[in-house]
C-alpha positions, -999 to +999 in steps of 0.1 A: +002-005+000+032+024-003+031+053-004+000+053+022+015+028+042+052+013+046+064-027+054+065-026+097+036+002+099+015-012+126-022-001+127-051+008+150-085-012+132-119-003+139-143-034+136-177-012+136-169+013+114-192+021+091-176+021+060-171+041+029-155+046-006-120+059-001-117+042+037-083+019+042-097-012+057-082-047+069-105-076+045-092-116+049-090-123+009-085-170+016-063-173+045-041-140+042-047-104+059-044-075+031-048-038+033-065-024+003-087+006-003-128+012-011-135+014-043-169+004-053-197-010-025-225-024-044-264-026-033-259-059-019-230-044+009-204-062-010-168-040-013-143-040-042-110-036-030-076-015-044-045-002-039-027+028-035+009+012-049+010+026-091+030-003-097-004-023-084-028+000-104-061-017-115-057-050-094-085-053-076-097-079-042-132-092-044-161-084-042-159-092-005-188-096+014-187-077+047-181-106+068-152-107+051-141-074+061-119-069+093-127-034+098-115-001+088-074+013+095-076+046+114-045+049+127-007+042+121+013+035+166+041+018+146+066+029+141+070+061+167+080+084+142+052+074+117+023+081+144-008+094+133-039+089+112-044+069+086-065+083+052 
């Protein structure tokens, strides 16, 4: 998710947040957890995710059911030099 996130960033995630377009989320994609940006939410509540990394432009994950979304990332707390809200 560079440039938004870097390898080693630790995030706080709100599992109860209502999702909106542009939110950064943690989701289950098979057996792995991914951090991606919400690019679409269909009428059934299924979520399509994309990357901020220009090297992965156009690659999508989903559509995913709401049950596959762990939550919305809202704060980077590690490393301390990068502490702050993620948008």
